[in-house]
C-alpha positions in Angstrom: 16.7 207.5 44.1 17.4 210.9 46.1 14.1 212.8 46.2 15.5 216.6 46.2 12.0 217.9 45.3 8.6 217.2 46.1 6.0 218.8 43.8 2.9 219.5 45.0 -0.6 221.0 44.1 -2.2 223.8 45.9 -3.6 221.5 48.3 -0.3 220.3 49.4 -0.8 216.9 47.7 2.1 215.5 46.7 2.1 215.3 42.8 4.7 212.5 42.8 3.6 209.5 41.0 4.4 206.8 43.4 4.8 203.6 41.3 7.8 201.3 40.0 7.4 200.3 36.2 4.0 198.1 36.8 3.4 198.5 40.9 1.5 201.5 42.3 4.5 201.6 45.0 7.6 204.1 45.0 10.6 203.2 47.2 13.6 205.7 47.5 16.5 207.0 49.4 16.1 210.2 50.7 18.8 212.8 52.3 16.8 215.2 53.9 19.4 218.6 53.9 19.9 217.7 50.2 16.4 218.9 49.5 15.6 222.5 47.5 14.3 223.1 50.7 16.8 221.9 53.2 14.2 220.1 54.8 11.0 217.8 53.7 8.3 220.5 53.3 4.7 220.1 54.6 2.7 217.5 52.2 0.4 214.6 52.3 -0.9 212.0 49.7 -3.1 209.5 49.5 -0.8 206.7 49.8 0.3 205.3 53.1 3.7 205.5 53.8 6.9 203.5 55.6 9.6 205.3 56.9 13.0 203.9 58.0 16.0 205.9 59.4 19.3 204.9 58.1 21.9 207.7 59.2 21.3 209.9 61.9 18.2 211.4 63.4 15.0 213.4 62.3 11.8 215.0 63.8 8.8 214.5 61.7 5.7 216.3 62.1 2.3 214.1 61.2 -0.6 216.4 61.6 0.2 218.3 64.7 2.5 215.9 66.6 6.1 216.0 66.8 8.0 212.6 66.5 11.7 212.1 67.0 12.5 208.7 64.6 16.7 208.1 65.4 19.0 205.8 63.0 17.8 202.3 63.0 14.0 203.3 63.8 11.3 203.8 61.4 7.7 205.2 61.2 4.2 204.6 59.4 2.1 207.7 58.5 -1.4 206.8 57.4 -3.2 207.6 53.7 -4.1 211.7 53.7 -2.1 212.7 56.9 -0.2 216.0 56.4 3.8 215.5 57.2 7.1 216.8 57.0 10.5 215.9 58.3 13.7 218.1 59.4 17.1 217.0 60.0 17.7 217.0 63.6 21.4 218.4 65.1 23.1 218.4 61.6 23.1 215.1 61.7 23.2 214.7 57.7 19.8 212.2 58.4 18.8 210.1 55.4 15.8 207.4 55.3 14.2 204.7 52.7 11.0 205.6 52.3 8.1 203.3 50.8 5.2 205.1 49.5 2.1 202.0 48.6 -1.4 202.9 47.3 -3.6 201.4 50.2 -5.3 199.2 47.2 -2.2 197.3 47.1 -1.7 196.1 50.1 -4.0 193.2 50.4 -6.6 191.8 47.5 -9.5 193.4 46.6 -11.8 190.9 49.0 -9.7 191.5 51.6 -9.3 195.6 51.5 -13.0 196.5 52.8 -12.3 194.4 56.1 -8.7 194.7 56.7 -7.3 197.6 55.2 -10.0 200.6 54.5 -11.1 200.4 58.3 -7.3 201.2 59.4 -6.5 204.2 57.1 -9.9 206.1 57.9 -9.8 205.9 61.3 -9.2 209.2 62.8 -6.8 207.9 65.8 -4.0 206.3 63.7 -2.4 209.5 62.1 1.0 207.2 62.7 3.0 204.4 64.1 6.2 204.9 65.3 8.4 201.7 64.6 10.9 200.6 67.3 13.3 197.8 66.4 13.1 196.1 69.9 9.4 195.5 69.3 9.1 192.3 66.9 5.9 193.6 64.9 7.5 196.8 64.3 11.2 194.9 63.5 9.5 192.6 61.2 8.2 195.8 59.3 11.0 197.4 59.1 12.6 194.1 57.5 10.5 193.7 54.9 10.9 197.0 53.7 14.6 196.8 53.7 14.0 193.8 51.6 11.3 195.5 49.4 14.4 198.1 48.9 16.7 195.5 47.9 14.3 193.9 45.4 13.4 197.4 43.8 17.2 198.0 43.1 18.2 194.3 41.9 14.4 193.7 39.8 15.6 189.7 40.1 12.8 187.4 38.4 9.2 187.4 40.0 10.3 190.5 42.2 6.9 191.9 42.2 5.7 188.6 43.6 8.1 188.8 46.6 7.5 192.6 47.2 3.6 191.6 47.2 4.3 188.9 49.7 6.1 191.5 52.0 3.5 194.0 52.0 1.2 191.6 53.5 3.3 190.7 56.1 4.2 194.6 56.8 0.2 195.2 57.0 -0.4 191.8 59.1 2.3 193.0 61.5 0.7 196.2 61.5 -2.7 195.7 62.4 -2.4 192.4 64.9 -1.7 194.3 67.7 -5.5 194.9 68.0 -5.8 198.3 67.6 -9.1 200.2 68.6 -10.1 202.1 65.9 -11.7 205.6 66.5 -13.8 207.5 63.9 -14.2 210.9 65.2 -15.9 213.7 63.2 -14.5 216.7 64.8 -10.8 215.5 63.5 -12.4 214.6 60.4 -13.7 218.0 59.7 -10.6 219.8 61.3 -8.0 218.0 59.0 -10.5 219.0 56.1 -10.8 222.8 57.1 -7.1 223.0 57.5 -6.3 221.7 53.7 -9.0 223.9 52.8 -6.8 226.7 54.2 -3.3 225.6 53.0 -4.8 224.8 49.2 -6.5 228.5 49.3 -2.8 229.9 50.2 -1.4 227.7 47.7 -3.7 229.3 45.2 -3.3 232.8 45.8 0.3 232.9 47.5 1.3 235.7 45.0 -1.6 238.0 45.4 -2.2 240.5 48.7 -3.4 237.8 51.5 -5.2 239.1 54.6 -5.8 236.6 57.5 -9.7 237.1 56.6 -8.8 235.8 53.7 -7.6 232.4 54.9 -10.0 232.4 57.9 -12.8 232.5 55.0 -11.1 229.8 53.2 -11.7 227.5 56.4 -15.1 228.8 57.2 -13.7 229.9 60.7 -13.5 233.3 62.2 -9.8 235.1 62.5 -9.0 233.9 65.9 -10.1 230.3 65.3 -7.9 230.4 61.8 -5.2 231.5 64.4 -5.7 228.5 66.8 -5.5 225.8 63.5 -2.4 227.3 62.4 -0.5 227.6 66.0 -1.9 223.9 66.7 -1.0 221.9 63.4 1.7 223.8 62.0 3.2 225.7 64.9 3.1 229.3 63.4 0.7 232.2 62.7 -1.0 232.1 59.1 0.4 235.1 57.9 3.8 233.5 58.7 3.0 230.5 57.1 2.4 232.7 53.8 5.6 234.2 53.9 7.5 230.8 54.5 5.7 229.4 51.5 6.4 232.5 49.4 10.1 232.0 50.3 10.2 228.1 49.2 8.7 229.2 45.9 11.1 231.9 45.7 14.3 229.0 45.9 13.1 227.7 42.7 12.7 230.7 41.1 16.0 231.8 41.8 18.0 229.2 40.6 17.2 230.3 36.9 19.8 231.8 35.2 17.5 234.5 34.1 16.2 235.4 37.6 16.0 239.0 39.2 15.5 239.3 42.7 13.2 242.1 42.4 11.2 240.4 40.1 11.3 237.2 42.2 9.9 238.6 45.4 7.0 240.5 43.0 6.2 237.1 41.7 5.9 235.2 45.0 4.0 237.6 46.7 6.2 240.3 48.2 5.3 244.1 47.5 8.7 245.1 48.6 12.3 243.8 47.4 13.7 245.0 50.9 11.1 242.9 53.3 11.9 240.2 50.5 15.6 240.0 51.3 15.0 240.7 55.3 12.8 237.5 55.2 14.9 235.6 52.8 17.9 236.2 54.7 16.4 234.8 57.8 14.9 232.0 56.7 17.8 230.7 54.3 20.7 232.4 56.1 22.1 234.2 53.2 20.4 236.7 50.7 18.2 236.0 47.6 21.7 236.9 45.6 24.1 234.8 47.5 21.7 231.9 47.1 21.3 232.3 43.4 25.0 232.7 43.0 25.4 229.6 45.1 23.5 227.4 43.3 24.6 228.7 40.1 27.9 227.7 41.0 27.0 224.4 42.3 25.5 223.8 39.0 28.4 224.5 36.8 30.5 222.9 38.9 28.1 219.5 38.8 
């Protein structure tokens, strides 16, 4: 299954239900540039995530860190961490992604000792999975087996999946990671999500820097530092980029009008919307609309 669109709520929490018919997991294959945005936008979820790049290479951002993941390599992303992914060097990067509810990794009796401390630790937003390291290679091998089991659904495959998940988690924690719980880090992540939540509620309205800073209980200068450090952009540039993302979906509707879309997503000038859209998408909104409608008719 190819994930082409990531539905998120106002706080950037992904709304995709990560489960098969009976298991609280989801395993799918994604080609990054086939997403509606051309990349995997910033989002987070309660599930832990394992990634294996099967083609090309990508840059993943997890919280405020960037990591290049090449073909054959993988990544563990912890619960609740903001993350996004972009194709690198037009490599048509594709990856297998496994999302798992933390409470399904091990039995209830083992959860509080062997799972909960790791998903709450502030020093493990992610772990690179390099196949030359035995523990990482074991995780990637189990990930591929789980992907195959879900595709083929042989008898009792659910039990096999549970077995592989236990092995993956054992390999992840057996390296003796020294866990840390830093209150300032928790507060920072909470404030960042508060500001993003506010933007996603009010993007169609007039937004001032003061509004965003107030949502995170920060000064304007501190708000700017948060966005620059974590998202590598300014708060208002983020608002503009998010409005452009929202316009992509609206422009694909047959009855959509460029001017109407501009105002629906918060721009108060059609010409300004067209200028920002062209710089972001490398074509005008009208050209994008025609291109998408033509592709739909062909398909």
